[in-house]
N, C-alpha and C positions, 0 to 999 in steps of 0.2 A: 386311333378310334375316334370317329366323329360323334357329335352330340346325339344325332339320330340313332346311331348304333348303341350308344351307352345308355341313354334314357329311353328305354323301349318298353312298351306295355306288353307284358306276357301273362300267360295263364296263372303263373305263380302269384302275381299281384293280387289276384282274387282268391285263388285256391288256398294259399297259405293262411290268411286271416280267417277264412270260412272254416277251414279244417280245425284250427286252434279253438275257435269259438264253439264249434260243434262238439269237440272233445270235452271242454270244461263244462258245458251245459249237460252233456250226456252223463258225465260222472256225477254231477249234482242230482240229476233226475234219478240215477241209479240208487243213490243214497236215500232219497225220498221214497222211491217206489218199494224198495226192499227194507226200509227202516234200518239202515246200517250207518255206522259212523266210520269214515275212513281217515279220520284225523291222525290215527297212529301211523299212517303211511307218510306223514309229513316229516320234515327235517327235525330230528331229535339231536340237539348239539352234543358233541363229544360222546356219542353213543354209537358203537359200531353198527348196530342194526339201524340206527337213525340215518345212516348214509343213504339208505334206499330212498329217503325223502328228497334227495337231490334230483331224482328223476320224476318221482310221483307227485311231489308237493305242488308244482304249478297247476295241476289239474284238480286240486281239492280246494273247496271253499266252504266257509262256515255258515253262510246265509245267502239269501237271495240278494240282499243289498251288497254284500261282499262280492258276489259274482257279477252283479250288474256294474259295479264301480270299476271292475277290471275288464269288462267285455269291450266297451267302446275304445278305451286307450290301446288295448292289445290289438284290436282290429286295425285301427288307424296306423299305429306304429309299424305293425308287420307289413301292411300294404306299402307304406313309405320305404321300409327297408328293402323290400323285394323290387321296388321300382327304381330307387336311386342307387342301390348297392347290390344289384342282382347277382353279380359275379362272386360276392363274398357273403351273401345273405345267410346261407345255410351254415357257414362256418361261424359267423357271428352269433347266430341263434344257438347253435349246439354248444360252442365254447362258453357263451354267456350263461346258459342254464347251468352248466357243470361248475364253472368257476364261482359264480355267485352263490350257488347252492353249497359248495364246499366251504366258502368263506362264512356263510351263515352258520353252517355246522360248527365251525371253529370258534366263532365269537358270540353266538346266540345264547340267550337265556335258557335255562332248563324248561323247555316247553316245546310243543309241536308247532313248527312254523310252516304254514300252508298258504296257498294262493299264488296267483300269477303275477303279483305286484313286483316280485323280484325281477322277473323277466321284463316287465314294463320299464323298470328303472334301467335295466341294461340297455334296452333299445333307445330310450330317451337320451340317456347319457352318451351312448355311442354316436348317435346321429348329431347331437349337439357338438361334441368335441371334434368329431371327424370332419364336419363341415367347416369348423373354424380352422382346423389344422390344414385342410386342403386349400383354403383361400380361393376355391372355385366359386364363382358368384351364385350359381344355382344351389350348391350345397350349403353355402353360407346362409342363403335365404331360407333353406330348410331348417338350419340351426335356429334362426330367429323365430321361425314359426313354432318350432318345438318349445322354445322358451316362452313364447307368448301364450301357448295353449296349456303347457304342462309345467310352467315355471314354479307353480305353487307346490309341486311334488317335492321340491327341495327341502321343505320344512319337515317332511316326514322321514328324513334320514337321521333325525335327532329323536331322542326318547321323550316325546311330548305326550304320548298316550300309552297306557300300560297294555291295552289290548291290541296294539298295532306292532307288527314285527319291524321295528325300525332297523334292526340288524339286517334283515333281508333287504330292506330298501337301501341301506348304506352299502351292503355287499353288491347289489346290482349297480348302484351308481359308480362305485370304484371299478367294478368289472368292465362297465361300458367305457370308462376312461382308459383303462389298460388296453382294451381291444382297439380303441381308436388310435392309440399310439403304435401298437405293434402289428396290427393287420394292415397290410398295404392294399390300397384300392387303385386300380387303373382309372385315371381321369380322362375324360374326352379331350381331344385336341381342340383348342380354340382357334378359330380362323383369325389370322392376323392381316391387317391392311399393310400396304406398302410403307406407310409412315411409321409403322411399329417395328419394322425390321431393323436390325443393327446396321446393315450396310446402306440404309436409306440416305440418299444425297438430296438435300433440299434444293440445291442449285439446278438439278436436272428435272425437277418436278414441274410439269407444265402448269399445274394449277397454282402453285406457289409463285411461279414466275409472273403472275398477274398482279402481284402485290409488291410494294417497296418494303424497305427495312422497318418502316413505322406501321406497316399493315394497311397502307392506303392502296386502293385499287388503281392499277395503271391501265389506262385505256390504250389498247394497241390498234394501230391502223391496219387496214385490210392488206396493204402491200407488205406489211411486216410478217404476216402469218405465213408460215412455211410448213410443209408436210415433211417431217424428218429433217434431213440436212439439205434437201434440194427443193427448189421452187416447183410448183405444179405448172406444167406447160401443156396447153391445149392446142391441138392442130385440127383445122377444119378442112374437109375435102368436099368440093362441089362437083356435082355431076350434071351435065347439060341434058336437056330433054332429047336431043337428037341421038344421044348415045344409046337410049333404050330401044329406039326403033331399029338401029343397026345390029343390035345384039341378038 
């Protein structure tokens, strides 16, 4: 698979983040419009009913600030996921939500854990580690961009604030790492030049023949230039004017 076929802009690059943002804002609007609180649909650790929060919690937010802080990272990371990893994007997203949610349910404090931040940590962690593991230059560059923009998120996997679900963040971070290890992604084939091939012979390369062992340019005379193994021979045929009149 070539780079052009692998890194291809599709409708999913736009539709996936737009759909996610529309859903979380619609749920928040629903709570405000009908004066309801859906926090009880969040992840309630070690409670059987609380397992439903694994699916519902990413769409529930406690405030406009909470919602806004998750909107932009979610949109950017989803777009990057579906552009750079479109063949496995849905699998990463689906498994990431399930595994991080279940991990939060297993280790979380007795409270309702809500918000899309767990999914954000899954995406950021996956794209960082997957790019490093792949050693492919574009994906490594993506890893560095993720670190540059969202590197500060790392602090929130530790219990530094009581009102932040560090358990959800840690679960998302670890889930992203696991998915980067176990989910295989097909990488585009990189074009190799002749000198990169294993059977490359320096002595037969016409360009390298112009330099000596010390790297100095060797000026070659015109009579030494040959095309292939044989010299070029030019034969001229002359036609007299009288021949045209008789023909």
